[in-house]
C-alpha positions in Angstrom: 1.8 170.1 -114.3 4.9 172.1 -114.4 6.8 171.3 -111.2 9.8 173.5 -111.8 7.6 176.5 -112.7 5.6 176.0 -109.5 8.9 176.0 -107.6 10.2 179.0 -109.4 6.9 180.7 -108.5 7.3 179.9 -104.8 10.9 181.3 -104.7 9.6 184.3 -106.5 6.8 184.9 -103.9 9.3 184.4 -101.2 11.6 186.9 -102.6 8.7 189.5 -103.1 7.6 188.9 -99.5 10.9 190.6 -98.1 12.4 194.0 -98.8 16.0 194.8 -100.0 16.7 195.9 -96.4 15.6 192.4 -95.0 17.6 190.5 -97.4 20.7 192.7 -96.7 20.0 192.1 -92.9 19.8 188.4 -93.7 23.1 188.3 -95.6 24.9 190.4 -93.2 23.8 188.1 -90.4 25.0 184.9 -92.1 28.3 186.4 -93.0 28.9 188.0 -89.6 27.7 184.7 -87.9 30.3 182.7 -89.9 33.2 185.2 -88.8 32.1 185.3 -85.1 31.2 181.6 -84.9 32.9 179.7 -87.6 35.4 178.5 -85.1 32.6 176.5 -83.3 30.9 175.4 -86.5 33.9 173.8 -88.3 35.5 172.4 -85.1 33.9 170.0 -82.5 34.5 171.7 -79.2 32.7 169.3 -76.7 32.7 169.1 -73.0 30.4 169.8 -70.1 26.7 168.9 -71.1 27.6 168.7 -74.7 29.7 165.5 -73.9 26.9 164.0 -71.9 24.3 165.0 -74.7 25.9 163.8 -77.9 22.8 161.9 -78.9 20.0 163.8 -77.0 18.7 167.2 -76.3 19.2 167.4 -72.5 16.3 168.4 -70.3 13.1 168.5 -71.9 9.6 167.7 -70.4 10.8 167.7 -67.0 12.4 171.2 -67.4 9.3 172.7 -68.8 10.7 172.3 -72.3 7.8 170.3 -73.6 8.2 171.6 -77.3 11.8 170.5 -77.2 10.5 167.2 -76.1 8.3 167.0 -79.0 11.3 167.7 -81.3 13.4 165.0 -79.3 10.5 162.3 -79.9 10.2 163.1 -83.6 13.9 163.0 -84.2 14.3 159.8 -82.4 11.6 158.2 -84.5 13.2 159.6 -87.7 16.5 161.2 -88.1 17.9 160.2 -84.6 20.0 162.8 -82.7 23.6 163.9 -83.1 25.4 167.0 -81.9 26.6 168.0 -85.2 28.2 171.5 -85.1 27.9 172.4 -89.0 24.2 171.6 -89.3 23.2 172.7 -85.8 25.3 175.8 -86.1 24.2 176.8 -89.6 20.5 176.3 -88.8 20.9 178.4 -85.7 22.4 181.2 -87.8 19.5 181.0 -90.1 16.9 181.3 -87.4 18.8 184.2 -85.7 19.0 186.1 -89.3 15.3 185.5 -89.9 14.4 186.9 -86.5 16.7 189.9 -87.4 14.7 190.3 -90.7 11.4 190.3 -88.9 12.7 193.0 -86.5 13.7 195.1 -89.5 10.3 194.8 -90.9 8.3 195.2 -87.6 10.0 198.6 -87.0 10.1 199.7 -90.6 13.7 200.3 -90.6 14.4 202.1 -93.9 18.3 202.4 -93.8 20.3 199.6 -95.2 23.1 200.3 -92.9 20.9 200.0 -89.9 19.3 196.9 -91.3 22.7 195.1 -91.7 23.6 196.4 -88.2 20.7 194.7 -86.6 21.4 191.4 -88.5 25.0 191.6 -87.3 24.6 192.5 -83.7 21.9 190.0 -83.2 24.3 187.2 -84.4 27.4 188.3 -82.9 26.1 189.0 -79.3 28.0 186.7 -77.1 24.7 185.1 -75.8 24.8 183.2 -79.1 28.5 182.1 -78.3 27.3 180.9 -74.9 24.5 178.8 -76.4 26.8 177.4 -78.9 28.6 175.7 -76.1 25.5 173.6 -75.9 25.6 172.8 -79.7 23.6 169.7 -79.2 20.5 171.8 -78.7 21.4 175.1 -80.3 19.2 175.1 -83.3 16.2 174.3 -81.1 16.9 177.3 -78.8 17.3 179.7 -81.7 13.9 178.5 -83.0 12.6 179.7 -79.7 14.0 183.1 -80.4 12.4 183.1 -83.8 9.1 182.2 -82.3 9.3 184.8 -79.6 9.9 187.4 -82.4 7.1 186.0 -84.6 4.7 185.9 -81.5 5.3 189.6 -80.8 5.1 190.7 -84.6 1.7 189.0 -85.0 0.3 190.9 -82.1 1.9 194.2 -82.8 0.6 194.1 -86.4 -3.0 193.7 -85.0 -3.1 196.0 -82.2 -4.1 199.3 -83.9 -6.3 200.8 -80.9 -8.8 202.5 -83.2 -9.4 199.3 -85.0 -9.7 197.6 -81.8 -12.6 199.7 -80.8 -14.3 200.4 -84.2 -13.7 197.1 -86.1 -16.6 195.1 -87.4 -17.1 191.5 -86.7 -14.8 190.3 -89.4 -12.2 192.8 -88.0 -12.6 191.7 -84.4 -12.6 188.0 -85.4 -9.3 188.6 -87.0 -8.0 190.4 -83.9 -8.9 187.5 -81.8 -7.2 185.0 -84.1 -4.0 187.0 -84.1 -4.2 187.2 -80.2 -4.6 183.5 -79.8 -2.0 182.6 -82.5 0.5 185.1 -80.7 -0.2 183.6 -77.4 0.3 180.0 -78.8 3.6 181.1 -80.6 4.9 182.4 -77.3 3.9 179.2 -75.5 5.8 177.3 -78.2 9.0 179.4 -77.7 8.7 178.9 -73.8 8.4 175.3 -74.4 11.8 175.3 -76.1 13.7 177.8 -73.9 12.1 180.1 -71.5 14.9 182.7 -71.5 13.8 184.3 -74.7 10.6 185.6 -73.0 12.5 188.8 -72.5 12.7 189.3 -76.3 8.9 189.2 -76.6 8.4 191.7 -73.7 11.0 193.9 -75.0 9.5 194.1 -78.5 6.2 195.1 -77.0 7.6 197.9 -74.8 9.9 199.2 -77.6 7.3 199.2 -80.3 4.8 201.0 -77.8 7.2 203.8 -77.4 8.1 204.0 -80.9 4.6 204.4 -82.0 4.0 207.1 -79.4 6.9 209.2 -80.8 5.8 208.4 -84.5 2.3 209.5 -84.0 0.7 206.2 -84.3 -0.5 206.2 -80.6 -2.3 209.5 -80.2 -4.1 209.1 -76.7 -3.3 207.7 -73.2 -6.2 205.3 -73.9 -4.5 203.9 -77.1 -1.3 203.5 -75.0 -3.1 201.7 -72.1 -5.1 199.6 -74.6 -2.0 198.2 -76.2 -0.4 197.6 -72.9 -3.2 195.6 -71.5 -3.4 193.6 -74.7 0.4 192.8 -74.5 0.1 192.0 -70.9 -3.0 189.6 -71.6 -0.9 188.0 -74.5 2.1 187.4 -72.2 -0.2 185.9 -69.3 -2.1 183.7 -71.9 1.2 182.5 -73.4 2.4 181.6 -69.9 -0.7 179.9 -69.1 -0.7 177.7 -72.3 2.9 176.8 -71.6 2.1 175.9 -68.0 -0.8 173.8 -68.9 1.2 171.9 -71.6 4.0 171.4 -69.1 1.6 169.8 -66.6 -0.1 167.7 -69.3 3.1 166.5 -71.0 4.7 165.5 -67.8 1.6 163.6 -66.7 1.4 161.9 -70.0 5.2 160.9 -69.7 5.0 160.2 -66.1 7.8 162.1 -65.0 8.4 164.8 -62.3 10.0 168.4 -62.6 13.8 168.1 -62.5 15.6 170.0 -59.7 17.4 172.8 -61.7 18.7 175.9 -60.2 15.9 175.9 -57.6 13.4 176.5 -60.5 11.1 173.7 -58.9 11.1 175.5 -55.5 8.1 177.7 -54.4 8.0 181.4 -55.3 8.4 183.9 -52.4 6.4 187.2 -53.1 8.5 188.6 -50.3 11.7 188.3 -52.1 10.2 189.7 -55.2 11.1 193.3 -54.7 14.8 192.2 -54.2 14.7 190.2 -57.4 13.5 193.3 -59.2 16.3 195.5 -57.8 18.7 192.8 -58.8 17.4 193.0 -62.3 18.0 196.8 -62.5 21.3 196.5 -60.7 22.5 193.9 -63.2 21.4 196.3 -66.1 23.0 199.4 -64.9 26.2 197.3 -63.8 26.6 196.9 -67.6 28.2 193.3 -67.2 25.3 191.5 -68.7 26.2 188.3 -66.8 29.7 188.1 -67.7 29.6 189.2 -71.3 30.9 192.6 -70.7 33.6 191.2 -68.4 36.3 193.7 -69.7 36.3 197.3 -68.8 36.1 198.7 -72.3 33.0 196.8 -73.2 31.3 197.9 -70.1 32.5 201.6 -70.7 31.2 201.5 -74.3 27.9 199.8 -73.3 27.4 202.6 -70.7 28.0 205.2 -73.2 25.6 203.6 -75.5 22.8 203.5 -72.8 23.6 207.2 -71.7 23.2 208.5 -75.2 20.0 206.5 -75.7 18.5 208.1 -72.5 19.6 211.4 -73.9 17.8 210.6 -77.2 14.7 209.5 -75.3 14.4 212.8 -73.4 15.0 214.5 -76.9 12.1 212.4 -78.5 9.7 213.2 -75.7 10.5 217.0 -76.0 10.3 217.0 -79.9 7.6 214.5 -80.7 4.3 216.1 -81.8 2.2 213.9 -79.3 0.3 215.5 -76.2 2.7 215.5 -73.5 0.7 213.4 -71.2 0.7 210.5 -73.7 4.6 210.9 -74.0 5.1 210.8 -70.2 2.9 207.8 -69.8 5.1 206.0 -72.4 8.1 206.6 -70.4 6.4 204.1 -67.7 6.9 201.4 -70.5 10.5 202.4 -71.0 11.3 202.4 -67.3 10.1 198.8 -67.4 12.4 197.9 -70.3 15.5 197.1 -68.1 13.5 194.9 -66.2 12.0 193.3 -69.4 15.4 192.6 -70.7 16.5 191.1 -67.4 13.3 189.3 -66.7 15.0 186.0 -66.0 16.2 187.5 -62.8 12.7 187.4 -61.4 11.7 184.0 -62.6 12.7 182.3 -59.3 13.3 183.4 -55.7 15.2 180.2 -54.7 18.7 180.7 -53.3 19.9 178.1 -55.7 18.9 180.2 -58.8 21.4 181.9 -60.7 21.5 183.9 -64.0 24.2 183.1 -66.6 25.1 184.4 -70.0 22.9 182.0 -71.8 19.8 183.6 -70.4 20.4 187.4 -71.0 19.6 187.7 -74.8 17.0 190.2 -73.8 19.8 192.7 -73.4 19.9 192.9 -77.2 17.6 196.0 -77.0 20.4 197.9 -75.8 21.5 197.8 -79.3 18.5 197.8 -81.2 16.7 200.9 -79.5 19.4 203.3 -80.3 19.2 202.3 -84.1 15.4 203.0 -84.1 15.9 206.4 -82.4 18.6 207.3 -84.6 16.4 206.7 -87.7 13.5 208.7 -85.9 15.9 211.6 -85.2 17.0 211.8 -88.8 13.6 212.8 -89.7 12.9 214.8 -86.7 16.2 216.9 -87.0 15.4 217.7 -90.7 12.8 220.2 -89.7 14.3 221.2 -86.4 17.3 223.5 -86.2 17.1 224.0 -82.4 20.4 224.0 -80.3 19.1 220.9 -78.6 18.9 219.1 -82.0 22.4 220.4 -82.8 23.9 219.0 -79.6 22.3 215.6 -80.3 24.5 215.3 -83.4 28.0 214.8 -81.7 26.2 212.7 -78.9 24.8 210.4 -81.5 28.2 210.1 -83.3 29.6 208.9 -80.0 27.0 206.3 -79.6 27.4 205.2 -83.3 31.1 204.7 -82.7 30.4 202.9 -79.5 28.1 200.6 -81.3 30.7 199.7 -83.8 33.4 199.1 -81.1 31.0 196.9 -79.3 30.1 194.9 -82.4 33.8 194.3 -83.4 34.7 193.6 -79.6 32.0 191.0 -79.4 33.0 189.4 -82.5 36.6 189.2 -81.4 35.5 187.9 -77.9 33.4 185.2 -79.5 36.5 183.8 -81.2 38.6 184.2 -78.1 35.9 182.3 -76.1 36.2 179.3 -78.6 40.0 179.4 -78.5 39.7 179.2 -74.8 37.4 176.2 -75.0 39.6 174.4 -77.4 42.6 175.0 -75.2 40.7 173.5 -72.2 39.6 170.4 -74.3 43.1 169.7 -75.5 44.5 170.2 -71.9 41.7 168.0 -70.2 42.3 165.3 -73.0 45.8 165.2 -72.2 45.2 165.1 -68.4 42.7 162.3 -68.7 44.9 160.3 -71.1 47.7 160.3 -68.7 45.2 159.3 -65.8 43.7 156.4 -67.8 47.3 155.2 -68.7 48.3 155.2 -65.0 45.0 153.6 -63.9 45.6 150.7 -66.4 49.4 150.4 -65.4 48.4 150.0 -61.7 49.7 146.8 -60.0 47.0 144.3 -59.7 44.6 146.0 -62.2 42.1 143.9 -64.1 39.6 145.3 -66.5 36.6 143.8 -64.8 37.3 145.7 -61.5 35.1 148.7 -60.3 37.1 152.0 -60.7 36.1 154.4 -58.1 37.0 158.1 -58.4 37.3 159.6 -54.9 37.4 163.4 -54.5 36.7 164.0 -58.2 35.4 167.6 -57.5 38.5 168.3 -55.3 41.2 167.6 -57.6 44.7 168.7 -56.1 47.3 168.6 -58.8 50.3 170.9 -58.4 51.6 170.2 -61.7 48.4 171.8 -63.5 49.7 174.8 -65.4 48.3 178.0 -66.8 49.0 178.7 -70.5 49.2 182.4 -69.9 49.0 185.2 -67.3 45.8 184.9 -65.3 44.1 188.0 -66.6 44.0 186.8 -70.1 41.7 183.9 -70.3 39.7 185.2 -67.2 38.7 188.1 -69.3 36.3 185.6 -71.1 33.7 184.9 -68.5 30.9 183.8 -70.9 29.1 180.6 -69.9 30.1 177.8 -70.5 33.8 178.5 -71.4 35.8 177.1 -68.6 39.6 176.5 -67.9 40.5 173.0 -68.2 40.6 172.6 -64.4 36.8 173.1 -64.4 36.3 170.5 -67.1 38.3 167.7 -65.2 36.5 168.6 -61.9 33.1 168.8 -63.3 30.7 166.1 -62.2 29.8 164.9 -65.8 33.4 164.4 -66.8 32.9 160.6 -67.0 31.0 161.6 -70.4 34.2 163.6 -71.4 36.2 160.5 -70.7 33.9 158.3 -72.8 33.7 160.7 -75.7 37.3 161.8 -76.0 39.1 158.8 -74.7 36.8 155.9 -75.0 37.2 155.0 -71.5 34.5 154.7 -68.8 32.1 151.6 -68.6 29.4 150.9 -65.9 32.2 150.0 -63.7 33.4 153.5 -63.4 32.1 154.9 -60.1 32.0 158.5 -58.7 32.3 158.2 -54.9 29.7 160.0 -52.9 32.1 160.1 -49.9 31.5 156.6 -48.6 34.7 155.2 -49.9 36.7 158.4 -49.1 35.7 157.6 -45.4 37.4 154.1 -45.4 40.8 154.1 -43.3 42.7 152.7 -46.2 41.5 155.4 -48.6 42.0 158.2 -46.2 45.5 157.1 -45.8 46.1 157.4 -49.5 47.9 160.5 -51.1 46.1 162.4 -53.8 46.9 162.1 -57.5 49.3 162.5 -59.0 51.6 161.5 -56.2 52.9 158.0 -55.9 50.1 155.6 -54.3 47.2 157.8 -55.1 45.9 154.8 -57.5 45.8 151.5 -55.9 43.8 148.2 -55.8 42.0 148.1 -52.6 39.6 145.3 -51.8 39.4 144.1 -55.3 38.6 147.8 -56.5 40.7 150.4 -58.2 40.7 153.4 -55.9 41.6 156.7 -57.9 42.1 159.4 -55.1 42.0 162.7 -56.9 41.4 164.9 -54.1 40.2 165.1 -50.3 36.4 165.1 -50.0 35.1 168.4 -48.6 38.2 170.6 -49.6 
């Protein structure tokens, strides 16, 4: 047996499996990923949950992430777990690049330029940056993205409406297998990270519209059949995920964790308000803080405006029956809701959407590319005034996409710089605090150290490193100022990781100690007397509880 020959054949088959455009997409994604996120890959920026999860994957079975739990159990039995930025980051970029390659294949993108663009925008989009603040579980989350894309691709490739009606037994059996496989893949994606559910829905709706204007869906019946099949797949995937969630929690003997009110009941009465909120978030162009700066919102608005114009143009020019084209508009009307489906996942008052959860908005940038390619063919045979007017509008859109891509890459790096500054400042702050604790009169290393008012730190010496507007332009979660790090409830883990301080004797007061007369009389840190030995305990009064 020739092992080397077999390996070479394997690589050759792999090479032949993908087109030149897909390889260009992959390479572009990896290069752009290093430019946008190299800061995070080659530096260890650790705070918030990352400091608490250096050797774990955070919430798993109790958060409905049973697939993440499987990976955790497997790694703990084999490799063990470490929040290593280079490995986790590079593997994440590979998964994003593979997902981009599949998008290029799914929509048969012919242009190398647009194939490259899809790879770049999918990796520099700041949701990736936001997830990289949780580097301990980054690659698993982006595996969820890849599975979400593969899930949609498997079903889309099997849903030719005519074949669904006329296929023989073998064809129908293949379609059933594709449906089941697609649903299982979706459930696995949800079992890793639920927010990429929006990607699967977005791919279905986008593919259905593109098939209408490309003459692959020719009747209302075809469109409705595909819509029903896609809806059934989504329901089946959610059902498998929910069953696995119940089963794994029962086997592990754990309860659902309280997180953002996700375990609260769902109020159908509040559903319309949540839907309205999803649309409002889309047309506000902020994308959960990603477009915090005015120029990003403005160029996003331009992209969406021209996309709407292109859709109207496509409906007019496409050769399909007008009724079919108008029915397809229903799917497009639902697309903003699909992109922001995370807004309707819970009706709890404690529920909030942050920038980690809005990757579905990537279709704001992908749909225009698909429409531009389609129009290039349509315009080649159309010399109408409408077609000619589309040319300058599309150039405005292309320039806007370029500006946004560069702007997001720049903002990604700025976010990492903000994080590094915050870590350095928080480390310096806690270093000084620990030194003051250990130098307190009467201090002994076996005493309880009780932090009072940790969430209400009042320190007038805390400084800003620049004008207020600069760092506040970066509102991507989780990239805080250092004041937010030192007041975060999990800062004890930051102390342990960065300073090697904080054993089981370190206690965060729940308000009980703060109510003691002797503690009430103490000033707050860093004023003299804010750290004192009281009744054999070291009291560190950082703030007044309740302020």
